[in-house]
C-alpha positions in Angstrom: 80.4 89.7 110.0 82.8 86.6 109.9 86.4 87.1 110.9 88.8 84.7 109.1 92.0 83.8 111.0 94.0 83.0 107.9 97.3 83.2 109.8 96.4 79.9 111.5 95.1 78.2 108.4 97.2 75.4 106.9 98.4 75.7 103.4 97.6 73.1 100.7 99.6 72.0 97.7 98.4 73.5 94.5 101.3 72.8 92.1 104.9 71.6 92.6 106.5 74.4 94.5 103.3 76.3 95.2 101.1 76.1 98.3 97.9 78.1 98.9 95.2 78.9 101.3 91.9 80.6 100.7 91.5 83.7 102.7 88.1 84.5 101.5 85.8 82.1 99.6 82.2 80.9 99.8 83.3 78.6 102.6 84.3 81.6 104.7 81.1 83.5 104.0 82.1 85.5 100.9 79.5 86.2 98.4 81.3 87.8 95.5 85.1 88.0 96.0 87.9 85.4 96.3 91.4 86.0 97.9 94.0 83.3 97.6 97.3 83.5 99.4 100.3 81.5 97.6 103.7 80.7 98.9 106.0 80.0 95.9 109.4 78.5 95.7 112.1 80.3 93.7 112.1 79.6 89.9 108.5 78.0 89.9 106.0 79.3 87.4 102.4 79.1 86.5 101.7 78.5 82.8 99.9 80.7 80.5 96.2 81.2 81.1 93.4 83.8 81.2 90.3 84.5 83.2 87.0 86.0 82.1 87.4 88.7 84.9 90.1 91.0 86.4 92.8 89.6 88.7 94.8 91.6 91.1 98.2 90.2 92.3 99.6 91.7 95.6 103.2 90.9 96.4 103.8 90.5 100.2 107.3 89.0 100.0 110.0 88.1 97.4 109.9 89.1 93.8 107.7 87.8 91.0 107.5 88.3 87.2 104.3 88.5 85.3 103.9 88.1 81.6 100.9 90.0 80.3 100.5 89.2 76.6 104.0 89.9 75.1 105.2 92.2 78.0 107.0 91.0 81.1 107.0 92.9 84.3 108.4 92.3 87.8 106.9 93.2 91.2 108.2 93.4 94.7 106.5 93.8 98.2 104.2 96.8 98.3 103.4 96.4 94.5 100.4 95.1 92.8 99.9 93.8 89.2 96.4 94.3 87.7 95.6 91.8 85.0 92.7 92.8 82.8 89.9 90.3 81.9 90.7 87.9 79.2 94.4 88.8 79.1 96.7 85.8 78.6 99.3 85.7 81.5 101.8 83.6 83.1 103.7 84.4 86.4 106.5 83.0 88.7 108.8 83.6 91.5 112.2 85.2 90.6 114.0 84.3 93.9 116.4 84.0 95.6 113.9 83.3 98.5 110.3 82.3 98.7 107.7 84.6 97.2 104.3 85.2 99.0 101.5 86.7 96.9 97.9 87.4 97.3 95.3 87.1 94.5 92.1 88.9 94.4 89.3 88.0 92.0 85.7 89.5 91.8 84.2 86.0 91.6 83.8 83.0 93.8 85.6 79.8 92.7 87.9 81.5 90.2 89.2 78.1 89.0 85.9 76.4 88.4 85.2 75.2 84.9 84.5 78.0 82.4 86.0 80.8 84.5 89.8 80.1 83.7 91.3 78.9 80.5 94.8 77.3 80.4 96.6 77.9 77.1 99.6 75.9 78.5 99.7 73.3 81.2 96.8 72.5 83.6 94.8 74.3 86.3 96.0 74.1 89.9 94.6 71.8 92.6 92.3 74.0 94.7 91.3 72.2 97.9 
């Protein structure tokens, strides 16, 4: 059983104002699940997109908003947002400070071609 020391992992740039690090991925020995940690600057948002699978967003620090279809919700530390498969969504950090969130997907490489569809903007860089 591998132990991933994600606290010591460096973050990589994903978008302007968003850095990330893979906590679990195929590089770490995961076979079916991906977990991504993001640090997000206040006011930064990810454009509308959807995935073919469920997505779980866990808020660790700060405050985020998530648009699910035509509904907008906010979440704070200790709360999770469950995004159903094929549901158009966008999200961002409300501020005033940084937001830290964990994303959980039941697939490996969730941003690979054919797994995510961006309705606005472009997919993130995922080192």
